N, C-alpha and C positions, 0 to 999 in steps of 0.2 A: 504494500500500500504506500502511495506517495504521501509525504508529509507536506504541510503547507509551505515550509521553507525550501522544498526541493524543486519547485517549478523553475524551469529554465526554457528559453526559447526552443532549444533542440528537442525537448521532450514534452512540449505543451500538448501536442496531439495525443500522445499516450496518456498524459495526465487527464485530459478530458474524456478519453475513452474509458478510463478506469472510474472517473467520477460518474459518468453516465451509467456504468454497470452498477455502481453502488446505489445510485438513485433508483434505478429500475428495481433492484432488490428491496430497497426500503419502501417503495410505493406499491409493490406487488400485492394485489388483493385488497388494497385500501383506497376507496374512492372519495373519502372525505376531503373537501377543499381545505379546511383549516388545518387538519392534521398533516396533510401532505405539504402545504405551504410552510408550516412551522418546521417540519423535518428538513425540507429542502433548504430553507433559510439557514438553519444550523449547519447543514452539510457544507454549503458554500462558504459560510463565514469562517468555519473552522479549518477547511481544507485549502482555501485559496489564500495566498499570501497578500499582505498589504491592503486589506480591506478595513474600512471603519464602519461599513454598513452593508447589509445584504438582506433584501426582503422583497415584499410584494405590495403593490397597490392594485386594488380590484376596481373595475369599472362599474359604477352605479349611476345610471343616467348620463349626465354630462360632466361627471367628475370622477376622479380616482379617489378611493378611500383606502387609508392605510390598512394593510393586512399584516400577517405574521412577519416578523423581522428579527434580526440580531443587530445590535448596535445601540447608539444613543437614541433617546426619544426623537420622534420624527414629526414632520408636518402631517396632519391628519387628512386633509382634503386638498386636492389639486385639480383645478378646472382643466378640462380637455383644452389643449392648445397652449397651456402655460408651463413653464419650466421644461426640463428635459423629459420628464415622464409624460406630461400632458402633450408635448410636441410629438413624442413617439406614437401616442394614440392617434393624434390628428393626422400624422403622416403614414400611419399603419406600417411603421418600419423601425428597426433597431437604430439606436443613436449612440455613437461612441464619441465622448467629449474628452479631449486631452486636457483642456483647461476650463473648468467650469466658470471661472471669472470672465472668460471671453465669450461665454454662451449668452446671447441676448435673453433676458428674462429668467435667468437661472434663479431657482428658489433655494436659498441657503438654509437648510435645516440644521446642518452641522458646519460651522465655520472652518473646521479642519479639512473638509473635503476639497480635493483639488481636481480629481478626474471622476468620470462617471460613465457607466454603461447601462443602457436601458433596453430591454428586449420585450416586445409584445408577446403575450400569451394568447394563442388562438384556439378556439373550440370550433372546429369546422372552419367556416369563413368569418366567424365572428371573433372580434378581439374582446377578451374578458378581463384583461388586466395587463400588468407589466411586472417583470423582474427588474429590480433596481439594485445596482452595485455601485458603491462609492469607495474611493480610495483617497488617503491623505497625500499620495504621490501624484505629481503631474504625469500625464501620459502613461498611466499604469496599465491601461487596457489597449489591446491591439486587435487586428482582424481575427487572430487565432482565438482570443478570448471571446469575441463576439460569436464566432462559429460554434465554439464549445457551449456557450450559454444558450444559444438558439437551439442546439440539440437537447440540452436539459429542459428547455421550455416545451419542446415537443413531447418528451417523455412525461413531464408533469401533466400536460394537457391530456395525453392519451390515458393516463391512469386516474384522472380526477373527474368527478361529477360536478358540473357547474349548474 
């Protein structure tokens, strides 16, 4: 098993393959949204290096509402189209931000955050929420991280009843 401190560019693909296997095993046979989101948040937070927040925002009408997470207390409601999370919903796409201070309209829940990765969660063609990862390091996330988390989002959506 990889430890959080062992991720390097050369073995990121293997790290995310193993993380995906762990997530599949953890979610097998459990369809509950809150239980699955809580366990997935903990898995990401404890296995991925250099995170200060890992969790979920769930879409309810025209806003995202805070779901299970690991890290400091967070913003509870985010309108669609605002901040990185709301923009990911509006654009229906993952967003990787190397410097959150340069992102127009960034919502600073934790002043220590410097970079962010937000991945929509899809149930069929419908977006039901996002996975949000924050790091105190600038440019912490790259395309390999985005692809890895997008795969985890697929596993989560397939296992979970919305």
